[in-house]
C-alpha positions in Angstrom: 4.6 -17.6 -2.8 7.6 -16.0 -5.6 6.3 -13.4 -7.3 5.0 -13.6 -11.1 7.7 -13.6 -14.5 7.1 -11.2 -16.3 5.0 -13.1 -19.1 2.2 -14.1 -15.9 2.5 -10.8 -14.1 -0.7 -9.8 -16.7 -2.7 -12.4 -15.0 -5.5 -11.5 -13.0 -8.3 -13.0 -11.3 -11.6 -12.4 -9.4 -14.2 -13.1 -6.8 -17.9 -12.2 -6.1 -20.0 -11.9 -3.0 -23.4 -11.5 -3.6 -24.8 -11.6 -0.4 -28.4 -11.2 1.2 -27.5 -7.5 2.5 -24.8 -6.8 0.4 -22.9 -7.2 -2.7 -18.7 -7.4 -2.7 -16.2 -8.0 -5.7 -12.3 -8.4 -6.2 -9.8 -8.3 -8.4 -6.4 -9.6 -7.3 -3.4 -9.9 -9.2 -0.9 -13.4 -9.6 0.3 -12.9 -6.2 -3.0 -12.9 -4.4 -2.2 -8.7 -4.6 -5.6 -6.7 -4.2 -6.2 -4.3 -7.1 -9.5 -2.9 -6.5 -12.6 -4.2 -4.9 -16.2 -2.7 -4.4 -18.9 -2.8 -1.7 -22.5 -1.8 -2.5 -26.4 -2.8 -1.6 -27.4 -6.4 -3.1 -31.1 -5.2 -3.9 -33.5 -7.8 -5.5 -31.9 -8.4 -8.8 -29.0 -10.0 -7.9 -28.0 -10.6 -11.8 -28.1 -7.0 -12.3 -26.3 -6.6 -9.4 -23.2 -8.7 -10.3 -22.8 -7.1 -13.2 -22.9 -3.9 -11.6 -20.7 -4.6 -9.4 -18.5 -6.7 -10.7 -18.0 -3.9 -14.5 -17.4 -0.8 -11.2 -14.8 -3.1 -9.6 -12.8 -3.8 -13.2 -13.2 0.2 -13.9 -11.6 1.0 -10.8 -8.6 -1.9 -11.4 -8.3 -0.1 -15.0 -9.4 -3.8 -16.5 -12.0 -5.6 -18.7 -13.6 -9.0 -18.2 -11.5 -10.2 -21.0 -8.7 -9.7 -19.1 -9.3 -11.4 -16.2 -8.6 -15.4 -16.3 -10.8 -16.8 -14.1 -13.7 -15.6 -11.5 -15.4 -17.7 -8.3 -18.6 -17.1 -7.2 -19.8 -17.2 -3.5 -22.0 -16.2 -1.1 -26.4 -16.4 -0.8 -26.9 -15.2 -4.3 -23.9 -17.2 -6.0 -25.6 -19.4 -8.7 -26.8 -15.7 -9.9 -23.3 -14.7 -11.3 -23.4 -16.1 -14.7 -20.3 -15.1 -15.7 -18.3 -16.6 -12.6 -16.6 -20.0 -14.1 -16.9 -21.8 -10.7 -19.3 -21.5 -7.3 -17.8 -22.2 -4.1 -19.5 -21.9 -0.4 -18.9 -18.3 0.9 -17.7 -20.5 4.8 -14.8 -21.8 2.0 -13.8 -18.6 0.5 -14.3 -16.5 4.1 -11.6 -18.4 5.1 -9.5 -18.0 2.7 -10.3 -14.2 2.8 -9.6 -13.7 6.4 -6.1 -15.4 6.2 -4.8 -13.5 3.6 -5.4 -10.4 5.7 -4.4 -12.2 9.2 -2.3 -15.7 8.0 -2.2 -17.1 12.1 -5.6 -16.6 12.5 -7.2 -19.7 14.2 -11.2 -17.9 15.3 -12.9 -15.7 12.7 -16.3 -14.5 13.7 -18.8 -12.7 11.6 -21.4 -11.0 12.2 -23.7 -9.6 8.7 -26.8 -8.3 8.3 -29.0 -12.0 8.7 -26.6 -13.9 10.3 -23.9 -14.5 12.7 -20.7 -17.4 11.6 -17.9 -18.3 13.4 -15.0 -20.0 11.7 -12.3 -22.5 13.0 -9.2 -21.9 10.3 -6.0 -23.7 10.5 -3.0 -22.6 7.3 -5.9 -20.7 5.6 -8.2 -23.6 5.5 -11.7 -24.0 7.2 -11.7 -26.9 9.5 -15.3 -26.0 11.9 -17.7 -23.8 11.4 -21.2 -23.0 13.6 -23.8 -20.3 12.3 -26.7 -17.9 13.5 -29.6 -17.4 10.7 -32.6 -18.5 12.5 -32.9 -15.6 14.4 -31.9 -11.8 14.0 -30.6 -12.3 17.3 -26.8 -11.4 17.2 -26.7 -9.6 13.9 -26.7 -6.9 12.1 -30.7 -6.8 12.2 -30.9 -6.8 15.7 -28.4 -3.3 15.5 -30.7 -1.7 12.7 -34.1 -2.6 15.2 -32.2 -1.6 17.7 -31.0 2.1 15.6 -35.1 2.7 14.4 -36.3 2.6 17.5 -33.9 5.0 19.1 -34.1 7.5 15.9 -30.4 6.9 15.5 -27.8 6.5 12.5 -26.7 3.0 13.1 -22.8 5.0 12.4 -23.5 7.1 15.4 -24.5 4.8 17.8 -21.2 2.8 18.3 -19.4 6.9 19.0 -22.2 7.5 21.2 -21.9 3.6 23.3 -18.3 4.0 23.6 -19.1 7.4 26.0 -20.0 4.7 29.1 -18.6 1.5 31.1 -21.9 1.1 32.7 -24.2 -0.8 30.1 -27.7 -1.3 30.8 -28.4 -5.1 31.0 -30.7 -5.6 27.7 -32.9 -9.6 29.0 -34.2 -10.5 25.9 -32.4 -11.8 22.5 -35.6 -11.6 20.8 -35.5 -8.6 18.6 -39.6 -7.8 19.1 -39.4 -7.8 22.8 -35.8 -6.2 22.6 -37.2 -3.4 21.1 -39.8 -3.5 23.5 -36.9 -3.2 26.6 -35.1 -0.6 25.0 -38.4 2.1 24.9 -39.2 0.8 28.9 -35.5 1.7 29.7 -35.6 5.4 27.8 -38.8 5.4 30.0 -37.3 4.9 32.7 -34.5 7.6 32.3 -31.6 5.6 31.8 -28.7 7.4 29.3 -28.8 6.7 25.9 -24.8 5.5 26.0 -25.9 2.8 28.6 -28.8 1.5 26.3 -26.5 1.5 23.3 -23.6 -0.2 24.9 -26.4 -2.8 26.7 -27.7 -3.5 23.1 -23.9 -4.1 21.9 -23.5 -6.5 25.0 -26.5 -8.5 24.2 -25.4 -9.1 20.9 -22.2 -10.3 21.4 -23.3 -12.5 24.1 -25.1 -14.5 22.3 -22.6 -14.4 19.5 -20.1 -15.2 21.6 -22.1 -17.8 23.2 -22.0 -19.6 19.6 -18.0 -19.1 19.4 -17.8 -21.0 22.5 -18.8 -24.0 21.3 -16.4 -24.1 19.1 -13.6 -23.1 22.0 -12.6 -20.1 20.3 -8.4 -20.2 20.0 -6.7 -16.5 19.2 -5.5 -14.5 17.4 -9.2 -14.2 16.4 -10.6 -11.9 13.8 -13.9 -9.9 13.4 -15.4 -9.5 10.2 -18.9 -8.4 8.5 -20.6 -5.0 8.3 -21.4 -5.5 12.0 -17.4 -5.3 12.5 -17.3 -1.4 11.5 -18.7 -0.5 14.3 -16.7 0.9 17.4 -19.6 0.0 20.3 -20.1 -4.0 18.8 -16.0 -4.2 18.8 -15.4 -3.1 22.1 -18.4 -5.2 23.4 -17.0 -8.3 21.6 -13.7 -8.0 23.0 -15.4 -7.3 26.9 -17.5 -10.5 26.3 -15.1 -13.0 24.4 -11.6 -11.6 26.7 -9.6 -11.1 24.4 -8.0 -8.4 21.5 -10.2 -9.1 17.9 -8.0 -8.5 14.5 -10.1 -6.4 12.4 -9.5 -6.4 8.4 -9.3 -2.3 7.2 -12.3 -3.2 5.1 -14.0 -6.3 7.0 -16.8 -6.6 4.2 -14.6 -8.2 1.1 -13.1 -11.2 3.1 -15.4 -13.4 1.3 -14.6 -12.2 -1.9 -11.2 -11.6 -1.7 -11.0 -15.7 -0.7 -12.9 -16.1 -3.8 -10.8 -14.3 -6.0 -7.6 -15.9 -4.3 -9.3 -19.4 -4.5 -9.7 -18.6 -8.4 -6.2 -18.2 -8.6 -5.5 -21.3 -7.4 -8.1 -23.4 -9.4 -6.8 -21.7 -12.3 -3.4 -23.1 -12.0 -4.9 -26.6 -11.2 -6.3 -26.6 -14.0 -3.1 -25.8 -15.9 -1.0 -28.4 -14.4 -3.5 -30.8 -15.4 -3.7 -29.3 -18.8 -7.3 -29.0 -18.5 -7.8 -25.3 -18.7 -10.0 -23.8 -20.7 -11.4 -20.1 -20.7 -14.1 -18.2 -22.9 -12.7 -14.9 -21.7 -8.8 -15.4 -23.7 -7.2 -18.6 -24.4 -3.8 -16.9 -24.9 -3.3 -16.9 -21.3 -2.6 -20.5 -21.3 1.1 -20.2 -22.5 1.4 -17.7 -19.5 -0.1 -19.9 -17.1 2.6 -22.5 -18.0 5.1 -20.5 -17.9 4.1 -19.4 -14.5 3.2 -22.7 -13.1 6.5 -23.9 -13.8 8.3 -21.7 -12.0 6.3 -21.5 -8.6 
């Protein structure tokens, strides 16, 4: 997309993703470039968290709320963002955000704290999807239980698991039974790296089974908090049989997609003569000028 002219270069857009575990916000300019983003725990008070994550992102970008022309909220708590102009489903936002990082993406696999999602994407748009949100197996919660059982920090588990190529087989995909199985493997004298590698393979097997129902096509992008774990990336590549692309920050694809969709929605409204902003009505002229030159 052509760069904005001088009059439109000050236009900014935001996306905020209130997830069940983590909340994220991003601010982009008229070209879709990321100016700032913030990631933090959601907590119980969604509205307070939405205000805080937006405030911190704006501060990081050196902007005020009045500088933001349009805001889209997404995620589990998207209805609790009172300053958003529009709400969009997380799958739509996620697909757009993934494509912003990797335009040629065909399949995206997202593993979060409470669910796993597989998306088929074409030219930045969601065309099909499957989710696993009924069971902790194949989610970050499965990893948390394993970490608690072994007395390890999550960020150390992945590194330790990379020390072996002989993972122990974890047969149970039920979180409770898997916990008991991990304890049994320890009592049998199995090496810790082998047990951890087995945990990652168990999760990957569950997620890949879901993904294959959509006929996985490369390039495949791996996102979500679990994608930051090197052991999980290795296990997913092993079970799936393909190399994965991982964004530098795999947690922000939802809020980034929301921010880019906010930009697109604002331009569409201007072209229809329907744009109204409660923040700064003087932006309208700049929108019109920029829209005519796109």
